[in-house]
C-alpha positions as CSV (number, residue, x, y, z in Angstrom):
1,M,8.4,19.8,-12.9
2,T,10.9,21.0,-10.2
3,P,11.2,19.2,-6.8
4,R,10.0,22.4,-5.2
5,A,6.6,22.2,-7.0
6,L,6.1,18.7,-5.8
7,P,4.2,17.7,-2.7
8,T,6.2,16.2,0.1
9,V,6.0,12.4,0.5
10,S,6.2,10.4,3.7
11,V,6.7,6.6,3.0
12,V,5.2,4.2,5.5
13,V,6.5,0.6,5.8
14,P,4.7,-1.8,8.2
15,A,7.1,-4.5,9.3
16,L,7.1,-7.6,11.5
17,D,10.4,-9.7,11.8
18,D,11.4,-8.5,8.3
19,A,14.9,-7.2,9.0
20,P,16.7,-8.5,5.8
21,A,13.9,-7.5,3.4
22,L,13.4,-4.2,5.2
23,A,17.1,-3.4,4.7
24,R,16.8,-3.8,0.9
25,C,13.6,-1.7,0.9
26,L,15.3,1.1,2.8
27,Q,18.4,1.0,0.6
28,A,16.2,1.5,-2.4
29,L,14.4,4.4,-0.8
30,A,17.8,6.0,0.0
31,G,18.6,6.1,-3.7
32,Q,15.5,7.8,-5.0
33,T,15.6,10.6,-7.6
34,V,13.4,12.6,-5.3
35,A,14.0,11.9,-1.6
36,P,11.0,11.3,0.6
37,L,10.4,13.8,3.4
38,E,10.6,10.9,5.8
39,V,10.4,7.1,6.0
40,V,8.2,5.8,8.8
41,V,8.7,2.1,9.7
42,V,6.0,0.7,11.9
43,D,7.4,-2.1,14.1
44,N,4.5,-4.5,14.7
45,G,6.2,-6.3,17.6
46,S,9.3,-7.7,16.0
47,S,11.6,-10.1,17.8
48,D,14.4,-9.6,15.3
49,A,16.5,-6.5,14.3
50,T,13.7,-4.8,12.3
51,A,13.7,-1.7,14.5
52,A,17.5,-1.5,14.6
53,V,17.7,-1.8,10.8
54,A,15.2,1.0,10.4
55,R,16.9,3.4,12.7
56,A,20.3,2.6,11.2
57,A,18.9,3.7,7.8
58,G,17.6,6.9,9.2
59,A,13.9,5.9,9.3
60,R,11.5,7.0,12.1
61,V,10.2,4.0,14.0
62,V,6.7,3.9,15.3
63,D,5.8,1.0,17.6
64,E,2.4,-0.6,17.1
65,P,1.9,-3.5,19.6
66,R,-1.5,-4.6,18.2
67,R,-0.6,-7.4,15.8
68,G,-1.8,-7.2,12.2
69,I,-1.1,-5.1,9.1
70,P,-4.4,-3.1,9.4
71,A,-3.3,-1.7,12.8
72,A,0.3,-1.2,11.8
73,A,-0.5,0.5,8.5
74,A,-3.0,2.9,10.1
75,A,-0.6,3.8,12.8
76,G,2.0,4.7,10.2
77,Y,-0.5,6.8,8.2
78,D,-1.5,8.6,11.5
79,A,2.1,9.4,12.2
80,A,3.1,10.6,8.7
81,V,3.5,14.4,8.2
82,G,4.0,14.6,4.4
83,D,1.4,16.0,2.0
84,V,1.2,12.5,0.5
85,I,1.6,9.2,2.3
86,G,3.3,6.5,0.3
87,R,3.0,2.9,1.3
88,L,5.4,0.0,0.7
89,D,5.6,-3.5,2.2
90,A,8.9,-4.5,3.9
91,D,9.7,-6.7,0.9
92,S,9.0,-4.0,-1.6
93,V,12.0,-2.7,-3.6
94,P,10.8,0.5,-5.3
95,A,12.3,1.7,-8.6
96,P,14.6,4.7,-8.3
97,D,11.9,7.1,-9.4
98,W,9.1,5.7,-7.3
99,V,8.8,8.7,-4.9
100,E,9.1,11.1,-7.8
101,R,6.3,9.4,-9.7
102,V,4.1,9.4,-6.6
103,A,4.7,13.1,-6.1
104,T,4.3,14.0,-9.8
105,T,1.0,12.1,-10.1
106,F,-0.5,14.1,-7.2
107,A,0.9,17.4,-8.4
108,R,-0.5,17.0,-11.9
109,D,-4.0,15.7,-10.8
110,P,-5.3,17.8,-7.9
111,R,-8.5,15.6,-7.7
112,C,-6.5,12.4,-7.2
113,A,-7.0,11.0,-3.7
114,A,-4.9,7.9,-4.1
115,V,-2.6,6.1,-6.5
116,T,-1.7,2.5,-6.9
117,G,1.1,0.8,-8.9
118,T,2.4,-2.4,-10.3
119,G,5.3,-4.8,-9.6
120,R,7.4,-7.8,-10.5
121,F,8.3,-10.9,-8.6
122,V,12.0,-10.8,-7.8
123,D,12.3,-14.4,-6.5
124,L,10.6,-16.3,-9.3
125,P,12.4,-17.6,-12.5
126,A,12.4,-15.1,-15.4
127,V,10.4,-17.5,-17.5
128,V,7.4,-17.5,-15.1
129,G,7.7,-14.3,-13.0
130,P,6.2,-11.8,-15.4
131,A,3.2,-14.1,-16.3
132,A,2.6,-14.9,-12.6
133,M,2.5,-11.2,-11.7
134,T,0.2,-10.4,-14.6
135,V,-2.2,-13.0,-13.5
136,Y,-1.9,-12.1,-9.8
137,L,-2.2,-8.3,-10.1
138,G,-4.5,-8.4,-13.1
139,A,-7.0,-10.6,-11.2
140,Y,-6.7,-8.5,-8.1
141,Y,-7.3,-5.2,-9.9
142,V,-10.2,-6.5,-12.0
143,L,-12.0,-8.3,-9.2
144,G,-11.1,-5.8,-6.5
145,G,-12.3,-3.0,-8.8
146,L,-15.6,-4.6,-9.3
147,A,-16.0,-5.1,-5.5
148,V,-15.1,-1.5,-4.5
149,G,-16.8,0.3,-7.4
150,G,-13.6,1.7,-8.9
151,T,-9.9,1.2,-8.7
152,T,-8.7,-0.7,-5.7
153,L,-5.3,-0.3,-3.9
154,W,-2.3,-2.6,-3.7
155,G,-0.4,-2.2,-0.4
156,S,3.0,-3.1,-1.9
157,S,3.0,0.1,-4.0
158,M,0.5,2.8,-3.3
159,A,0.0,6.3,-1.9
160,L,-2.8,8.6,-0.8
161,R,-3.1,12.3,0.1
162,R,-2.8,12.9,3.8
163,G,-6.0,14.9,3.6
164,A,-7.9,11.9,2.2
165,W,-6.5,9.7,5.0
166,R,-7.7,12.2,7.6
167,E,-11.2,12.0,6.1
168,V,-11.5,8.3,6.2
169,R,-9.2,7.2,9.0
170,R,-12.1,6.4,11.3
171,D,-13.8,4.3,8.7
172,V,-10.9,1.8,8.2
173,T,-10.6,-1.5,10.1
174,R,-7.8,-1.5,12.6
175,S,-8.6,-4.2,15.1
176,D,-9.1,-7.2,12.8
177,A,-5.8,-8.7,11.6
178,E,-7.6,-10.9,9.1
179,V,-8.6,-8.1,6.8
180,H,-6.7,-6.9,3.7
181,D,-5.9,-3.4,4.8
182,D,-5.3,-2.1,1.3
183,L,-8.6,-3.4,0.0
184,D,-10.3,-2.1,3.1
185,L,-8.8,1.4,2.6
186,A,-10.1,1.4,-1.0
187,F,-13.6,0.7,0.3
188,A,-13.2,3.5,2.9
189,L,-12.2,6.0,0.2
190,G,-15.5,5.2,-1.6
191,P,-16.7,5.4,-5.2
192,R,-16.6,9.2,-5.4
193,R,-12.9,9.7,-4.7
194,R,-10.5,9.4,-7.6
195,V,-8.0,6.5,-7.3
196,R,-5.5,6.1,-10.2
197,L,-3.6,3.1,-11.4
198,E,-0.1,4.2,-12.5
199,R,1.7,1.3,-14.3
200,G,5.0,3.1,-14.0
201,L,4.8,3.0,-10.2
202,R,6.7,-0.3,-10.1
203,V,8.3,-2.2,-7.2
204,G,10.0,-5.6,-6.9
205,V,8.3,-7.9,-4.4
206,S,8.7,-11.4,-3.0
207,A,6.3,-14.1,-4.1
208,R,6.3,-15.5,-0.5
209,S,2.7,-14.7,0.1
210,L,1.6,-17.0,-2.8
211,R,3.7,-20.0,-1.8
212,G,1.9,-23.0,-0.3
213,G,-1.8,-23.9,0.0
214,S,-2.1,-22.4,3.5
215,Q,-0.9,-19.0,2.4
216,L,-3.3,-18.9,-0.6
217,A,-6.1,-20.1,1.6
218,R,-5.4,-17.4,4.1
219,R,-5.3,-14.7,1.5
220,F,-8.7,-15.8,0.0
221,A,-10.2,-16.0,3.5
222,R,-9.0,-12.4,4.2
223,A,-10.4,-11.2,1.0
224,G,-13.8,-12.7,1.8
225,R,-13.7,-11.2,5.3
226,T,-12.9,-7.8,3.9
227,L,-15.7,-7.9,1.3
228,R,-18.3,-9.1,3.8
229,R,-17.4,-6.3,6.3
230,N,-17.6,-3.6,3.7
231,W,-20.5,-4.9,1.7
232,R,-22.7,-4.8,4.8
233,R,-22.2,-1.0,4.8
234,Q,-22.6,-0.5,1.1
235,P,-23.2,-3.4,-1.4
236,P,-21.3,-3.3,-4.7
237,W,-24.4,-2.4,-6.8
238,T,-24.9,0.7,-4.7
239,R,-21.3,1.7,-4.9
240,W,-21.4,1.4,-8.7
241,R,-24.6,3.4,-8.9
242,V,-23.0,6.2,-6.9
243,R,-19.8,6.1,-9.0
244,L,-21.6,6.1,-12.3
245,S,-24.0,8.9,-11.2
246,G,-21.1,11.1,-10.3
């Protein structure tokens, strides 16, 4: 498939005081086999050189003063102009064909609303890193999928059609920083839209969010908060009934 046949891809990267990690992410995006249409870095009130690093790499910087990844990610999606909106975290290091795989997936499957990928921990020993990622992402996709009534999204490596975002942008949580924005977006997309897991859509990521009891406790608390907010609108058994009936 030629690049001309592929949809254009904007890549959104929310960032807060992440200058060193962001520099690595943007360097990886600069070496893609298919270049993104644009890279949108959402500066969530950084006090370091995050915005300067982004501009030096040619990225467009969007300022979002409301703290929290939900607000920052949504601001980036709103600003994106590509046919497809890719999403990476500041510590994501995408494989050289990441953008190409995103674009190809949507070109080959017109019904696909969103796609999500896999990763590897770049800062764990080789003897434990793969197993840790398998357990971490495997549990997330299995439990998250049961919760949303389909395939959930992983914010470190995901993308969605801009048209799908426009349809659900008013349904996502923006004002609550203690919500997992990727899981919340999967809920908003609903059980009828097709979300695909592409194992080749790989990124390297830091294991920093899993280090320490307080970090893990906060992640579990955010997960519970996200589930409660969305299950009040549509409980999981209803979501699965809708999915299986369609």
